[in-house]
LOSE-560001 format. One record per residue: z, y, x of N, C-alpha, C in turn. Coordinates in steps of 0.2 Angstrom, whole numbers, plus 2048, in hexadecimal, padded with zeros to 3 digits. Atoms other than C-alpha are relative to their C-alpha. Example, Ala and Ser with C-alpha at 12.3 -4.5 7.8 and 13.67 -1.06 7.14 Angstrom:
8007FA8048277EA83E800806804
7FF7FA7FC8247FB8448038057FC
% end
This chain:
8007FC8062C93B76C37FF807803
8017F97FE2C23C96C58058057FE
7FB7FB8012CD3D86C57FE8047F9
8027FC8072CE3E06B37FE807801
8037FA8002C43EF6B08058057FC
7FC7FB8032CF3FF6AD7FC8057FC
8037FB8042CB40C6A07FD806805
8027FB7FC2CA4196AE7FA7FE804
8068027FD2BD40F6B87FA8007FC
8058018052B340B6A97FD8077FE
8027F98022B241E6A47FC803805
8037FD7FA2AE4236B57F97FD801
8068048002A04166B67FB8037FC
8057FD80529841D6A67FF807801
8017F97FF29A42F6AB7FC802806
8037FE7FA29442F6BD7FB7FB803
8017FA7FE2894326C67FC8057FB
8027FC8052814386B68027FC7F9
7FE8048062864346A47FC7FB7FD
80480680328142369D7FD7FC805
8038057FB2784156A57F97FF801
8078018002664186A27FC807802
8047FA7FF2584246A87F97FD7FF
8078028002454246A77FC802806
8047FF7FA2394236B57F97FF7FF
8078018022264256B67FD7FB805
8048057FC21A4186BC7FA802803
8067FE7FE20B4226C0801807804
7FF7FA7FC2084316CC7FF8067FC
8007F980420B4436C6801805806
7FF7FC7FA20844D6D67FB806800
8057FB8001F84576D37FE8027F9
8027FE8061EF4606C67FC7FB7FC
8048068021E34516C48057FB7FD
7FB8048031F24466C18028027F9
7FE7FD8061F84526B47FB7FF7FA
8068018051E74516AB7FF7F97FE
8018078011E743E6AC8067FE7FB
7FA8028041F943C6A58018037F9
7FF7FC8071F84496977F98027FF
8077FE8021E94536917FC802806
8048038051DB4506927FF7F9800
8018077FF1DC43F6998037FB7FC
7FD8048051E843868D7FD7FE7FA
8048018061DC43967F7FC7F9800
8048068001D242A6858047FA7FF
7FD8068021DF41D6848028017F9
7FF7FF8071E44256737FB7FD7FC
8068028041D342266C7FF7F9801
8018088001D24106738057FD7FC
7FB8038041E240C66B7FF8017F8
8017FF8081DD41465A7FA7FB7FE
8068058021CD40965B8037F9800
7FD8077FF1D73F9661807801801
7F97FF7FF1EA3FA65E8037FB806
7FE8047FB1EC3EB66A800803807
8017FD7FA1E73F6678806804802
7FA7FD7FE1F83FE6778047FC805
7FD8057FB1FE3EF6817FD801807
8037FF7FA1F13F468E801807803
8007F97FD1F34076908078037FF
7FA7FD80120540A68B8067FC803
7FA8047FE2174046908027FB7FB
7FE8048062183FB67F8017F8803
8008077FE2153EA6888067FE804
7FA8027FC2253EB6928068047FD
7FB7FC8032303F56868037FD7FA
7FC80380523E3EF67B8058057FD
7FB7FC8032493F966F8067FC7FF
7FA80380225B3F566E8038047FA
7FE7FC8062603FA65C8067FE7FD
7F98028032713FB6548028057FB
7FD7FB80327A404647808800801
7F98007FE28B40064F8057FD7FB
7FC8038052923F66408047FA802
7FC8067FE2983E764A7FF7FF808
8008007F929A3EB65C8057FB803
7FC8067FD2A13DC666807803802
7F97FE7FE2B43DE6678038077FD
7FE7FA8022B43EF65F7FF8017F9
8017FF8082AE3ED64D7FB8057FE
8057FB8032A53FA643802807803
7FE7FA7FC2A640964F7FB8067FF
8067FB8012964126497FB800805
8068007FC285415650802804807
7FF7FC7FA28A42365D8057FC805
7FB8047FC2994196647FD7FA803
8038067FD28E40A6677FC801805
8057FE7FB2834136728017FD807
7FF8037F928B40E6837FF7F8800
80180880028A3FB67D7F87FF800
8078018002773FD6797FD803807
8027FE7FA2744076898017FA805
7FF8067FC27C3F86927FC7FA7FF
8058058022713EC6897F9801803
8067FE7FD2623F668F8007FF808
7FF8017F92693F56A17FF7F9802
8008077FE26A3E26A07F87FE7FF
8078028002583E169A7FC802806
8047FE7FA2523EB6A98027FC806
7FE8037FA25D3E36B67FE7F9800
80180780025B3D16B17F97FE7FF
8078038012493D06AB7FA806800
8057FA7FF2403E16B07FD8037FA
8027FD80623E3E669E8038077FF
7FD7FA80123F3F869A8028007F8
7FC80080624A3FD68B8028067FE
7FD7FA80224F40B6808057FE7FB
7FB80280525F40A6778008057FA
8017FC80625E4116658067FF7FB
7FB80180526D41465A7FE8037F9
8037FD8062694166488068007FB
7FB7FF80427641E63D7FE7FE7F8
80280280727241462D8037F97FF
7FD80780127B4056257FC7FD7FA
80480380526F4026167FB7FC803
8058057FD2643F361A7F98037FF
8077FE8012543FA6137FE806804
8017FA7FC25640B61B8007FE807
8008027F925A40362C7FA7FD802
8078037FE24B3F862B7FA805800
8057FB800240406627800805806
8007FC7FA2464106367FD7FC805
8038047FB2424016417F97FF7FF
8078018012313FE6397FC807802
8037F97FF22D41163B7FF801808
8007FF7F923141164E7FD7FA804
8028067FC22A3FF6527FA801804
8067FF7FC219405658801801808
7FE7FE7F922240B6688017FA804
7FD8057FC2283FA66D7FC7F9800
8038068002233E96728057FB7FD
7FB8058032333E166B8068047FE
7FA7FC8022433E66628067FB801
7FA8047FF2543DF6678058037FB
7FB7FD8042603E26588077FE803
7FA8017FD2723E365D8068037FC
7F97FE8032843E46567FF8037F9
8017FE80727F3E56448047FB7FC
7FB80580328C3DD6387FC7FC7FB
8028058052893CE62D8038027F9
8068038002823CB6217FA804800
8067FC8002773DA6227FB7FF806
8058017FA2703D56337FB7FB7FE
8058058022683C662B7FA8037FD
8057FD80425E3D061F7FC805804
8037FC7FB25A3DD62C7FB7FC804
8048047FB2533D06387FA7FD7FC
80580480424A3C662B7FA8057FE
8057FB8022413D66247FC802806
8047FE7FA23C3DC6357FB7FB803
8048067FD2363CB63B7FA7FF7FB
80680080522B3CA62B7FB805800
8047FA8012243DB62B7FD803807
8037FD7FA2213DF63E7FD7FA804
8048057FC2153D764A802800808
7FD8017FA2213D86598067FC800
7FA80480022F3CD65E8078047FF
7FA7FD8022403D26568057FA800
7FB8057FF2503C965A8078037FF
7F97FE8002623CC6558047FC805
7FE8047FB26A3C76658077FD7FF
7F980280227C3C565E7FF7F97FC
8018068032753B76537FD7FB805
8048057FC2683AE65E8027FF807
7FE8007F926E3B266F8057FA801
7FB80580027E3A866C7FE7F97FE
80280680227539B6637FC7FC805
8058037FB2683986718057FD806
7FC8027FA27639867F8047FA7FE
7FB80680128238C6767FC7FA7FE
8058068012733816717FF7FD807
8018037F926F37F6848077FD802
7F98037FE28237C6878017F97FD
7FF80680428236F6797FB7FA803
8048057FD2733666808037FD807
7FD8037FA27B3646918067FD800
7FA80380128C36068B7FF7F97FD
8028068032843526817FE7FB805
8038047FB27B34C6908067FD804
7FB8027FC28B34B69A8047FB7FD
7FC80580329534268D7FD7FA7FD
8048068022873376888007FF7F8
80080080728633C6767F98037FD
8067FD80327734066B8018057FB
7FF7FA8042753506628007FE7F9
8008028072713486528067FC7FD
7FA80480128133E653807804800
7FA7FC7FF28D34D6558038027F9
7FC7FD80529A353649802807802
7FE7F97FE29B36664B8048047FB
7FC7FB8042A83726447FE807803
8017F97FE2A33846448068047FD
7FB7FC8022B23906437FE807800
8047F98002AB3A163D7FA7FF7FC
80680180529D3A46307FC807800
8047F98002963B56367F97FE803
8078017FE2853B863E7FE7FB805
8018057FA2873AE64E8017F97FE
7FE80780228F39F6457FA7FE7FC
80580380428139E6387FA7FF805
8068017FC2733A06458017FA805
7FF8067FC27B3936517FF7FA7FC
80080680427D3876437F97FE7FE
80780180126B38963E7FC7FD806
8048037FA2653866508027F9801
7FE8077FF2703776527FC7FB7FB
8038048052683706427F97FF803
8078007FE25737464A7FF7FB806
8008047FA25B36A65A8027F97FE
7FE80780226135B6508077FE7FD
7F980180327335D64B8008007F8
80080280727635663A8078027FC
7F97FF803289358636803806803
7FD7F97FF28F36A6368058027FB
7FB7FD80529F37062E802807802
7FE7F97FE2A238262D8068037FD
7FA7FE8032B238B62A800808801
7FF7F88002B539E626808801800
7F97FE8002C63A76248037FD7FB
7FD8038062C939E6148007F8800
8008077FF2C638C61B7F97FD800
8078038002B838061A7FC8027FB
8057FE8052A83856117FE7FA7FD
8038058042A437A6037FD8027FA
8047FE80629A37A5F38048027FA
7FC7FE8052A937C5E8802807800
7FD7FA7FF2AD38D5EF7FB8057FC
8047FB8042A739C5E47FF807804
8007FA7FC2A93A95F27FB800806
8058017FB29A3A45FD7FA8057FF
8077FD80128B3AF6017FB7FB802
8068057FF27A3A76038007FD807
8008027F927C3A56168057FA801
7FB8067FF28C39B6157FE7FA7FB
8028058042853916067FC7FB804
8058047FC27838A6128047FB804
7FC8057FC28638161B8067FD7FC
7FA80380429237C60D7FF7F97FF
80080780129736A60C8027FE7F9
8008018072983615FC8078007FD
7F98018032AB35D5FB805805804
7FB7FC7FD2BA3685FF8037FC806
7FE8037FA2C2364610805804803
7FB7FC7FD2D236A6197FD801807
8027FE7F92CF37262A8027FB805
7FE8057FC2D83656337FC7FA7FF
8048068012CE35762B7F9802802
8077FE7FD2BE3616308007FF807
8008017F92C33606428017F8802
7FE8077FE2C834D6417FA7FD803
8058047FD2BD34364D7F9805801
8067FB7FF2B135364F7FF7FF808
8028007F92A735365F800807803
8027F97FE2A43666608048047FC
7FE7FB8042AD37565B7FD807803
8037FA7FE2A438665C8058067FD
7FB7FA8032B139565A7FC806801
8037FA8002A93A56558048057FB
7FB7FD8052B83AD64D805805803
7FB7FC7FD2C83B46548057FB803
7FB8047FD2D73AE65E8047FC7FB
7FB8048042E13A06567FD7FD7FA
8038038062D539A6497FF7F9800
7FE8077FF2D63896508057FF806
7FA8017FB2E538265A7FF7F9803
7FF8077FC2EA3736658007FB7FB
7FF8058052EE36A6557F97FD7FE
8078018022DB36B6507FD7FC806
8038037FB2D63666618027F8801
7FD8067FF2E23576617FC7FA7FC
8038058042D834E6537F9800801
8078007FE2C735165B7FE7F9804
8028057FC2BD344664803800807
7FD8007FA2C433F6757FD804805
8047FC7FB2B734867F7FC8067FC
8047FB8042B33576747FD806804
8037FA7FE2A83666778038067FC
7FC7FB8032B23766747FD807802
8027FA7FF2A93876738058057FD
7FB7FB8032B73946717FE807802
8047FA7FE2AD3A46708038077FE
7FE7FA8022B83B1668801804807
8007FC7FA2B83C06758038067FF
7FF8037F92C13C667F8057FA800
7FB8058002CF3BA6797FD7FA7FC
8038058042C83A96748057FD7FB
7FC8038052CE39F6658067FC803
7FB8047FD2D73936717FE800808
8018007F92D83956847FE7F9803
8028077FD2D038768F8057FC802
7FB8047FD2E03826978047FD7FA
7FD8038062E737F6857FC7FA7FD
8058058022D83756808017FA805
7FF8067FB2D936A6908067FD800
7FA8038002EB36768E8007FB7FB
8008048052E735E67E7FB7FB801
8068057FE2D63566837FD802807
8027FE7F92D43566957F97FE802
8078017FF2C334F6947FB8057FD
8047FC8042BD35D68A7FB804804
8047FB7FD2AE36868E8018077FD
7FE7FA8032B337A68B7FC806803
8047FA7FE2A938A68B8038067FC
7FD7FA8032AF39C6877FB806801
8047FB7FF2A73AD686802804807
7FD7FC7FA2B13B36967FD7FE807
8028017F92AB3B46A88057FD804
7FB8037FC2BB3AE6AF8027F97FE
7FF8088012BA39C6A87F97FD801
8068038002AD38F6AA7FC8007FA
80480180629E38D69F8008077FB
8017FA80429C39F69A7FA8007FB
8067FF8052913A168A7FF808800
8027F87FF2893B268F7F98017FE
8077FF80227A3B86867FB803805
8057FD7FB2733C06957FC7FB804
8048057FD26D3AF69B7FA7FE7FB
8058028052623AF68C7FB8067FE
8047FA80325C3C06847FB803805
8057FD7FC2543C86937FA7FC801
8058057FE2493B96977FC7FE7FA
8038028062453B56857FB8067FE
8047FA80223E3C76827FB800806
8058007FA2353C66947FA7FB7FE
80680480222B3B768E7FD8027FA
8037FD8062283BE67D7FB806801
8047FA7FE2223CE6847F97FE804
8058027FC2173C66917FA7FD7FD
80580380420D3BD6847FE8047FA
8007FB80620E3CB6788017FC7F9
7FE8048062163C066B8018047FA
7FF7FD8062173C56598077FF7FD
7F98018022283BE6568037FB805
7FD8057FC2353B365E8027FB7FB
7FF8058052353A36548057FA803
7FB8057FE2403936557FD7FC806
8038037FA23438B661802803807
7FE7FC7FA23739966D8077FF802
7F88007FF24A39866B8027F9803
7FF8077FD24A38566E7FE7FF807
8038007F923F38767D805803805
7FC7FC7FC24B3946848077FC801
7F98047FF25B3896817FE7FA804
8028057FC25237A689800802807
8017FE7F924D384698807802803
7F97FE7FE25F38B69A8047F9802
7FD8077FE2663796997FD7FD806
8038047FB25A3726A5802804807
7FE7FC7FA25E3806B28077FE802
7F98017FE27037C6B28017F9804
8008077FC26C36A6B87FD800807
8037FF7FA2633716C7805802805
7FB7FD7FB26D3746D8800807800
7FF7F98002733856D87FD803807
8037FD7FA26B3916E5806803804
7FB7FD7FC2743986F48038067FE
7FE7F98032753A96EC8067FF7FB
7FB80180527F3A26DE8067FD803
7FB8037FD28A3986E9804806804
7FD7FB7FC28E3A86F38058047FB
7FC7FC8052943B16E28057FC7FD
7FB80480429D3A26DA8037FB804
7FD8057FD2A13966E77FB7F9801
8048067FE29A3856EE8017FA7FB
7FE8058042A237B6E07FC7FF7FA
80480080729537E6D27FB7FB801
80580680128C36E6CD8007FE7F9
8008028072863686BD8057FB7FE
7FB8048022953616B48038037FA
7FC7FD8062A23646A6802807801
7FE7F97FF2A73746AF7FA805801
8067FC7FF29437A6B17FB7FD7FC
8058028052893776A27FB8067FF
8047FB8012813886A27FF804807
8017FD7FA2793926B0804807800
7FD7FA7FF2813A26B77FB8067FF
8047FA80227A3B36B17FC802806
8037FD7FA2753B86C37FB7FB803
8058057FD26A3A86C67F98037FE
8067FD8012593B06C97FA7FB7FE
8058058022503A06C47FF8017F8
8008008072543A46B27FA8047FD
8067FC8022463B16B07FA7FC801
8058047FF23A3A46B78007FB7FA
80080680423F3956AD8008027F8
8007FE80724439D69C7FA8047FE
8057FC8022373AA69B7F97FC7FF
80680480022939E69F8007FB7FA
7FF8058062303916927FE8047FA
8017FC80623039F6857F98027FF
8077FE80021F3A56897FC7FA7FE
8048068022183936888017FE7F9
7FE8028072213906777FC8057FC
8037FB80421A3A06707F87FE7FF
80780280020839B6757FF7FA7FC
80180780320A38966F8018007F8
7FF7FF80721138F65E7FC8057FD
8057FC80320439B65B8028077FE
7FE7F980220D3AC65B7FF804806
8017FC7FA2073B266C7F98037FF
8077FD8001F83BE66D7FD7FE807
8038037FA1F53B867F8007F9800
8018078021EE3A767E7FF7FC807
8028037FA1E93A3690804801806
7FC7FE7FB1F83A469B8017FA805
7FF8057FB1F939A6AB807800802
7F980080020B3956AB802800807
7FE8007F920C3916BE800807803
8017F97FE2053A26C28058057FD
7FB7FC8042103AA6B58077FF804
7FA8017FD21F3A26BD801804807
8007FD7FA21A3A96CE8018087FF
7FF7F98012193BB6C78078017FE
7F97FF80222A3B96BE805800806
7FC8007FA2323B46CF800806804
8007FA7FC22D3C46D68028077FC
7FE7FB8042333CF6C8807803802
7F97FE7FF2463D06CC801800808
% end
């Protein structure tokens, strides 16, 4: 277990050697008068005119092809809530750092002081020509659904709200491998989802897309069913026909996905589940139920949390940098379900491969595909190769990529040299 981070350490980290975590560097020479004439006037006019004639040339002559915006209004910052746009900036800078360090993607963090859906969308649309993709972050539900939907429909670059889809992709990968280990089919699972926010809705949608048929969702008022009159349209999507108590929802369930807060399910609920349940207890930093409490009731359970100090960490960093890497490299117009499924499968497949010596040095020799290891570690450098190439291929195959003739094996070689 790593040493807890203190407030003093964290503040010093963000202040020194210079405030914040990001800076800008140039990629071309600027040492002579001729360099100056090429970088700015008069030389810069030539690529401008080329782009005016053919907008797709922006991918050829500018940084657009490798630039992602991390955009938030700070209304749902993980663990902190609605702290506002400015206070969310350290988080968004951090997300940009992860893009750079894990997948060599350049990123600007953009904090928008706007909570109205249409106004927020208009801001994003207005600045979208700058970027090859947009990562929406920490925007509260249900507004985040409408914001993402509108931007996906109206822009021709990939847009993804990572709080929704990142968790969905990673837990789907974990679900695929957990089912492989306990020898159950996805379509036969009974899944209980505790929580009904953005991540819960997106996870449930993706589980359905990969074959899960029986999903029962619970919010703070209990099981979501058609007789309730307090449901928004997103919750109605998962309303079951008849009322059910929470304990009955858990009875013989194969999976519980917790995306709520500590204590929303208990050992009593675990005790009525299947003998070998899959439990994703993802409230952070304190899970709904700690792994030791789950295993005390069901010692054959497969348990995942959002924490790095337990096995099977559900960490979005094993997804979003590589999903955007693949999308950018084929100049995808969107990130669709085919690309998300490809990412989940690639993540699942990588966990089955022997870990590298580098991972063993960090985490120990004991890591092997098992109930304690169903997801790759964030520092596995093979993620960029396997996930990005799978996403790029899915984008091409599903018709949303501008690049049509990608040599996947050569692309994998290029990816392996990026980090």
